C-alpha positions in Angstrom: 25.4 -127.8 -37.0 27.2 -130.8 -39.2 23.7 -132.4 -40.1 22.5 -129.2 -40.9 25.6 -128.2 -43.4 25.1 -132.4 -45.1 21.0 -131.2 -45.1 21.8 -128.3 -47.2 24.1 -129.5 -49.7 22.0 -132.7 -50.1 19.5 -129.8 -51.2 21.5 -128.1 -53.3 22.9 -131.6 -54.6 19.3 -132.4 -55.8 18.3 -129.8 -57.2 21.2 -129.7 -59.3 20.0 -133.0 -60.3 16.3 -132.2 -61.4 18.0 -131.0 -64.9 18.4 -134.7 -65.8 16.3 -137.3 -65.8 17.2 -139.9 -62.9 16.8 -143.6 -63.2 13.3 -143.4 -63.8 12.6 -143.4 -60.0 9.0 -142.6 -59.5 10.3 -141.6 -56.0 11.8 -138.1 -57.5 9.6 -135.8 -58.3 9.6 -133.0 -60.7 10.6 -130.5 -58.7 11.6 -127.0 -60.9 9.6 -124.1 -62.0 10.4 -122.0 -65.3 11.4 -118.9 -64.7 10.6 -115.4 -66.2 13.3 -115.8 -68.9 12.7 -119.2 -70.3 15.1 -121.1 -67.7 14.9 -123.8 -65.6 15.4 -123.3 -62.1 14.9 -125.4 -58.6 11.9 -124.6 -56.2 12.7 -124.9 -52.8 9.6 -126.1 -51.8 9.4 -128.5 -54.4 12.8 -129.6 -53.8 11.9 -130.1 -50.0 9.0 -132.2 -50.8 10.7 -134.3 -53.5 13.4 -134.9 -50.7 10.9 -136.2 -48.4 9.3 -138.8 -50.3 13.0 -139.3 -51.6 13.9 -140.6 -48.2 11.0 -142.8 -48.0 12.5 -145.1 -50.2 16.0 -146.7 -49.2 16.9 -146.6 -53.3 16.1 -143.1 -53.9 18.2 -142.3 -50.5 20.8 -144.7 -51.4 21.0 -143.1 -54.3 20.8 -139.5 -53.1 24.0 -140.1 -50.7 25.9 -141.8 -53.2 25.7 -138.9 -56.0 25.7 -136.4 -52.8 29.4 -138.1 -51.5 30.2 -138.2 -55.2 29.7 -134.6 -56.1 31.3 -133.1 -52.4 34.8 -135.0 -53.7 34.3 -133.4 -57.1 33.9 -129.8 -56.3 36.9 -130.6 -53.6 34.9 -129.3 -50.9 35.8 -132.7 -48.8 38.8 -135.6 -49.1 37.8 -139.0 -48.3 38.2 -138.8 -45.1 35.3 -139.8 -43.2 34.7 -139.6 -39.0 32.9 -141.8 -36.8 30.5 -140.7 -33.9 29.7 -144.0 -32.8 28.6 -147.5 -33.3 25.3 -146.9 -34.5 25.5 -143.8 -36.4 26.6 -143.9 -40.2 29.5 -142.1 -41.2 29.4 -138.2 -41.7 31.3 -136.1 -43.5 34.3 -134.4 -42.2 33.7 -130.3 -42.8 37.5 -129.9 -42.0 39.5 -132.5 -43.5 42.7 -130.7 -44.6 43.0 -130.6 -41.2 45.4 -133.8 -40.8 46.6 -133.5 -37.3 43.3 -132.9 -35.9 41.7 -135.6 -33.2 39.1 -138.3 -34.3 36.8 -139.1 -31.8 35.2 -142.6 -32.3 33.9 -145.3 -30.8 35.8 -147.8 -33.3 38.4 -148.0 -30.9 41.0 -149.5 -33.1 41.0 -146.3 -35.1 40.2 -143.9 -32.3 43.1 -142.0 -32.1 43.4 -141.5 -28.6 43.0 -145.1 -27.9 45.7 -145.7 -30.3 48.2 -143.3 -28.4 47.3 -144.9 -24.8 48.2 -148.0 -26.7 51.7 -147.0 -27.7 52.2 -145.5 -24.3 51.0 -149.2 -22.9 53.3 -150.8 -25.1 56.1 -148.7 -23.9 57.0 -147.2 -20.8 53.9 -148.3 -19.1 54.2 -151.6 -20.0 55.8 -153.1 -16.5 52.8 -151.5 -14.6 50.5 -153.6 -17.2 52.5 -157.3 -16.9 52.6 -156.1 -13.1 49.0 -155.9 -12.7 48.5 -159.0 -14.6 50.7 -161.0 -12.0 49.3 -159.1 -9.0 45.9 -160.0 -9.8 46.5 -163.7 -10.1 46.5 -164.1 -6.4 43.1 -162.7 -6.3 41.8 -163.9 -9.5 39.9 -167.2 -7.9 38.4 -165.1 -5.5 37.3 -161.7 -7.2 36.4 -162.6 -10.6 33.3 -164.8 -9.6 32.3 -161.1 -8.5 32.2 -159.6 -11.6 31.3 -162.9 -13.6 28.1 -162.8 -11.6 27.1 -159.1 -13.5 28.7 -160.6 -17.2 31.8 -157.7 -16.7 34.6 -159.3 -19.0 37.8 -159.8 -17.4 39.4 -157.7 -19.9 38.0 -154.7 -18.7 38.1 -155.2 -15.0 42.4 -155.7 -15.6 41.8 -152.1 -17.5 40.3 -150.6 -14.8 42.7 -152.2 -12.4 46.2 -151.0 -14.4 44.9 -147.8 -14.5 44.0 -147.3 -11.2 46.1 -149.2 -8.8 48.8 -150.9 -11.0 47.3 -154.2 -8.7 48.7 -152.6 -5.7 46.2 -153.0 -2.8 47.5 -150.2 -0.4 47.2 -147.6 -3.7 45.6 -144.3 -2.6 45.1 -141.0 -4.5 45.1 -137.2 -2.7 41.7 -137.3 -3.5 40.6 -139.8 -0.8 40.2 -143.0 -3.4 41.8 -145.8 -2.2 42.6 -149.9 -2.7 42.4 -151.9 -6.1 39.8 -150.1 -7.7 40.4 -146.1 -5.9 36.5 -146.2 -4.4 35.9 -143.3 -2.7 34.9 -143.2 0.8 31.4 -142.4 0.1 31.1 -144.7 -2.6 32.0 -147.3 -1.0 30.1 -147.1 1.9 27.1 -146.9 -0.6 27.9 -149.8 -1.8 28.4 -151.7 1.1 32.3 -152.0 1.7 32.6 -151.6 5.4 34.5 -152.0 8.5 37.9 -152.5 8.7 40.3 -155.6 8.1 43.8 -155.5 10.0 45.2 -151.9 9.9 43.0 -150.6 7.3 39.4 -149.8 6.1 37.5 -152.3 3.5 38.9 -150.6 0.4 42.2 -151.8 1.2 40.6 -155.5 1.4 40.8 -156.7 -2.3 37.6 -158.9 -1.8 35.4 -156.6 -0.6 36.7 -153.9 -3.1 35.8 -156.1 -5.5 32.5 -157.1 -4.9 32.2 -153.3 -4.7 33.6 -152.4 -8.0 31.6 -154.9 -9.5 28.1 -153.6 -8.1 29.5 -150.0 -9.5 30.6 -150.9 -12.8 27.3 -152.8 -13.7 25.1 -150.0 -11.8 26.9 -147.5 -14.1 26.6 -149.7 -17.5 22.8 -150.0 -17.0 22.3 -146.4 -16.7 24.7 -146.0 -20.1 23.0 -149.1 -22.1 26.7 -150.7 -22.0 28.1 -148.0 -23.2 32.0 -148.5 -21.7 33.3 -144.9 -22.1 30.2 -143.6 -20.7 30.4 -145.9 -17.6 34.6 -145.1 -17.4 34.0 -141.3 -17.6 31.4 -141.6 -14.3 33.6 -144.0 -12.9 36.3 -141.2 -13.0 34.2 -138.0 -12.5 32.2 -138.8 -10.6 28.4 -140.7 -11.2 26.6 -137.8 -10.2 28.8 -134.9 -11.8 28.9 -137.4 -15.2 24.8 -137.8 -15.2 24.3 -133.9 -15.4 26.7 -133.7 -18.1 25.2 -136.5 -20.3 21.7 -135.2 -19.5 22.9 -131.6 -20.4 24.5 -133.2 -23.7 21.0 -134.9 -24.3 22.8 -138.4 -24.3 25.1 -137.9 -27.4 28.3 -140.1 -28.4 30.6 -139.2 -25.3 32.9 -139.1 -28.5 31.2 -136.2 -29.6 33.7 -133.3 -30.0 31.4 -130.9 -27.4 30.3 -133.6 -25.3 34.2 -134.9 -25.1 36.1 -131.9 -24.3 34.2 -130.5 -21.7 35.0 -133.8 -19.7 37.4 -133.6 -16.9 40.9 -133.5 -18.4 42.0 -136.0 -16.3 39.0 -138.2 -17.7 39.7 -137.7 -20.9 42.9 -139.2 -20.5 41.5 -141.9 -18.6 39.0 -143.1 -20.5 41.0 -144.1 -23.7 43.6 -145.4 -21.5 41.7 -147.4 -19.7 40.3 -149.3 -23.5 44.1 -149.7 -24.8 44.4 -151.6 -21.3 41.1 -153.6 -22.1 42.1 -154.1 -25.7 45.7 -155.6 -25.0 44.2 -157.8 -22.1 41.6 -158.9 -24.8 44.0 -159.7 -27.1 47.6 -159.8 -26.2 49.1 -161.9 -28.8 48.0 -159.3 -31.5 50.1 -156.6 -29.5 52.5 -158.7 -28.9 52.3 -159.1 -25.4 53.5 -162.3 -23.4 50.8 -162.8 -19.9 52.4 -166.1 -18.9 50.6 -168.0 -15.8 52.0 -167.8 -12.7 52.3 -170.3 -9.4 49.6 -168.6 -7.1 49.0 -171.0 -4.8 49.8 -169.6 -1.5 49.9 -170.8 1.9 50.4 -169.5 6.3 52.7 -169.6 8.4 52.8 -168.2 12.2 56.2 -166.4 12.9 58.9 -167.7 15.1 60.5 -164.1 15.6 59.4 -160.7 15.3 59.7 -159.4 11.5 58.2 -157.1 9.3 56.7 -157.7 5.5 60.4 -156.1 4.2 62.3 -158.2 6.1 60.8 -161.1 4.5 61.2 -159.7 1.1 64.8 -159.3 1.8 65.1 -163.2 2.5 62.7 -163.9 -0.5 65.2 -161.8 -2.5 64.2 -163.0 -6.4 63.7 -166.3 -6.2 60.8 -167.2 -8.8 60.6 -163.5 -9.5 62.8 -161.0 -10.7 60.9 -158.5 -9.3 61.3 -159.5 -6.1 58.3 -160.3 -3.6 57.7 -157.2 -1.4 54.3 -155.8 -2.9 52.9 -159.8 -3.4 53.4 -159.8 0.4 51.5 -156.2 1.0 48.9 -157.5 -1.4 48.2 -160.8 0.9 48.8 -159.7 3.5 46.4 -156.6 3.1 45.7 -155.6 7.2 49.4 -155.0 7.8 51.3 -152.4 7.5 54.5 -152.3 5.9 55.9 -150.0 8.7 54.7 -152.3 11.5 56.5 -155.1 13.6 54.6 -158.2 12.7 54.7 -160.1 16.4 56.1 -163.7 17.0 53.2 -166.0 16.8 51.5 -163.6 13.9 49.9 -165.7 10.8 50.9 -164.3 7.4 50.0 -165.4 4.4 52.7 -166.4 1.3 52.7 -168.0 -1.7 53.0 -171.5 -1.2 56.5 -171.8 -3.9 58.6 -169.8 -1.3 57.9 -172.1 2.3 61.5 -174.3 1.3 62.7 -170.5 1.0 61.0 -169.1 4.0 62.3 -172.2 6.5 66.2 -172.2 5.0 66.8 -168.3 4.1 64.3 -166.2 6.6 66.0 -168.3 9.6 68.9 -167.3 8.8 69.8 -165.1 12.1 72.6 -163.1 10.9 70.9 -162.4 7.8 67.7 -161.5 9.3 69.5 -159.4 11.7 70.7 -157.1 8.9 67.6 -157.2 7.2 65.4 -155.5 10.2 68.3 -152.9 10.8 67.6 -152.1 7.1 64.2 -152.0 8.0 64.4 -149.8 10.6 66.1 -147.2 9.2 64.2 -146.6 6.4 60.7 -146.7 8.4 61.8 -144.5 11.0 64.3 -142.0 9.6 62.9 -141.8 5.6 59.4 -142.2 6.3 57.6 -140.8 3.0 55.3 -137.6 3.4 53.8 -135.0 1.5 51.8 -131.8 2.6 48.4 -131.5 3.4 47.2 -127.8 4.1 44.4 -127.6 6.4 41.0 -126.5 5.9 38.6 -124.5 7.9 37.0 -126.9 9.9 39.4 -129.6 9.6 40.5 -131.9 12.8 43.2 -134.1 13.3 40.6 -136.9 13.7 39.2 -135.9 10.6 42.2 -135.5 8.6 43.4 -139.0 9.6 40.1 -140.6 8.8 40.4 -139.2 5.1 44.2 -140.6 4.5 43.1 -143.8 6.4 47.3 -145.1 6.5 47.2 -142.9 9.2 46.5 -142.1 12.6 45.9 -138.7 14.9 48.4 -139.4 17.8 51.1 -140.3 14.1 50.4 -137.5 12.5 50.8 -135.2 16.1 54.2 -136.9 16.6 55.4 -136.2 12.9 54.5 -132.4 13.0 55.2 -132.3 17.0 51.6 -131.0 17.6 51.1 -131.3 21.8 48.6 -133.2 23.2 45.4 -133.3 24.3 44.0 -130.3 21.9 46.3 -131.1 19.0 45.6 -127.2 17.5 45.8 -126.8 14.3 45.1 -123.6 12.3 43.4 -123.7 8.7 45.5 -122.6 6.0 48.9 -123.9 7.6 50.6 -127.4 6.7 50.9 -131.3 7.7 53.2 -133.9 7.1 50.8 -136.4 6.2 53.1 -140.2 5.7 51.7 -142.2 3.1 50.6 -145.6 2.7 
């Protein structure tokens, strides 16, 4: 529609220009006819012929564009505001310049109002999530970065996705069934080779296996959309098949085209600029007044002397070298161990090497560890975090347990007081499901 308007205006302007000589430009043909009253009026067919000739000459085309811009401004049809639709298309005239509150959708990220809004979120209330992602990531960086380097996927993009998807928490999961650092759906993980179990969890919770799968997926989607990061992110969030159909229906236009962008799911319209904003910060943190400090990430393994748990160890590590404490880091490093489970004596666990001395002193304090154990048992026995799940037609307890991964059939049955051996459930009823 915009192109039609611009072309129409071009014709009008060109017609107006015919009453005066141009700059001796041979490409602008004579395009007027004499009416019966003797006045000079433009002929549409001649105008179109002249435009065809003009557009074959770059100097003529540039002169026409300059005159068009000047004429539009002079007539107050537009202001100097422009909007860029893609990095490869030239600027087009905004038909409604006076609506100053309109969002500007642009692939020039720093001029994109949605990206700028997301930058504000990351630099204010979401800053802790951004910084924690960076800290958690550093413990995995040496092993997972090569997976992305293999496909020339920039690290800032990886961190941007991770920041929004999981905040760097290995055991993050969604009610839709996505899980892990990169929030992979079961079917996607299986297609990309992330299969099997690691301790109490499936492969999506293994940061190294999930990173390998995510690298393949990102590379695959970038290749499909000629390196367009925004389209890759749309496919990542809304589903590859769903987005492929949408992209086809919009003839592979820029995703920033308003008709295309506002057809995306609401979550995806938020997700794209949010990840891009985080990526921009990780590309150049100093520009945004963000400090990304390097931390000590060497790890070591220890053999437990007594029954313990990750929460008990986090309690004894306290805030040594880390104001936020160590529970999430311990969970990430020991990704196969559930937070609520007791770790038996003689089990190998991974801890930061810098905490080895603390482990050998504070964590051997029997009186303190006895107190920490009582806290752990009270928390996970009586205050388990649950959410409600509505049973669907065709559901079984096994199927539900497989869907959420962080629980088992017997655990769901116990919480909901379902009787063995049948564990009868009915569609429409709600079950309480433990979160990871």
